[in-house]
C-alpha positions as CSV (number, residue, x, y, z in Angstrom):
1,M,0.0,0.0,0.0
2,T,1.3,3.4,-0.9
3,P,1.5,6.1,1.9
4,Q,-0.9,9.0,1.6
5,T,0.5,12.5,1.5
6,N,-1.3,15.5,2.8
7,R,-1.8,17.9,-0.1
8,A,-2.8,21.5,0.3
9,P,-6.3,22.4,-0.8
10,L,-6.8,23.5,-4.4
11,G,-7.3,27.1,-3.5
12,L,-4.0,27.3,-1.6
13,R,-2.1,25.6,-4.4
14,V,-3.5,28.1,-6.9
15,L,-2.6,31.0,-4.6
16,Y,0.9,29.7,-4.1
17,A,1.3,29.3,-7.9
18,I,0.8,33.1,-8.5
19,P,4.3,34.5,-8.6
20,L,4.2,37.6,-6.3
21,L,1.1,36.8,-4.2
22,G,2.2,33.1,-3.7
23,R,5.5,34.1,-2.1
24,I,3.8,36.6,0.2
25,A,1.2,34.0,1.1
26,R,3.8,31.3,1.9
27,D,5.7,33.8,4.1
28,I,2.5,34.7,6.0
29,A,1.7,31.0,6.4
30,T,5.1,30.3,8.0
31,D,5.7,33.6,9.9
32,K,2.7,35.4,11.3
33,D,4.7,38.7,11.6
34,S,5.0,38.9,7.8
35,I,1.5,40.3,7.5
36,F,2.6,43.5,9.3
37,Y,5.5,43.9,6.9
38,A,3.3,43.5,3.9
39,L,0.8,46.0,5.3
40,M,3.6,48.5,6.0
41,I,4.9,48.0,2.4
42,F,1.3,48.6,1.1
43,V,0.9,51.8,3.2
44,T,4.3,53.1,2.0
45,V,3.4,52.5,-1.7
46,V,0.1,54.3,-1.2
47,V,1.9,57.3,0.5
48,L,4.4,57.5,-2.3
49,A,1.7,57.3,-4.9
50,V,-0.2,60.1,-3.3
51,K,2.9,62.2,-3.1
52,T,3.5,61.5,-6.8
53,W,0.0,61.6,-8.3
54,G,-2.0,63.4,-5.6
55,L,-5.6,62.7,-4.7
56,V,-6.3,60.5,-7.7
57,A,-3.9,57.8,-6.3
58,L,-5.7,58.0,-2.9
59,A,-9.1,57.6,-4.6
60,M,-7.9,54.7,-6.7
61,S,-6.4,52.9,-3.7
62,A,-9.7,53.4,-1.8
63,L,-11.6,52.1,-4.8
64,A,-9.4,49.0,-4.9
65,L,-10.0,48.3,-1.2
66,V,-13.9,48.3,-1.5
67,P,-14.2,44.5,-2.1
68,I,-12.0,43.8,0.9
69,M,-14.1,46.1,3.2
70,F,-17.3,44.5,1.8
71,V,-16.0,41.0,2.8
72,L,-15.0,42.3,6.2
73,L,-18.4,43.8,6.8
74,L,-20.0,40.5,5.8
75,M,-17.7,38.6,8.1
76,I,-18.7,41.0,11.0
77,T,-22.4,40.6,10.4
78,R,-22.2,36.8,10.2
79,G,-20.4,36.7,13.6
């Protein structure tokens, strides 16, 4: 009989296969402090974009975060 190996679910394997997001996801899975570094990098990129392009960059970043906030609100209401 062959031994069974534990494979990651399909969603995680697809996420890990994406070049940039996969590396960040693997880092977050192994080290919980990595999420704070990723958030700090995101905030730095937004600040630099606002300094370069002004209010348009701030509006575009807010528009990009709408689906995330929608999911967070749904998670809060579901308990």
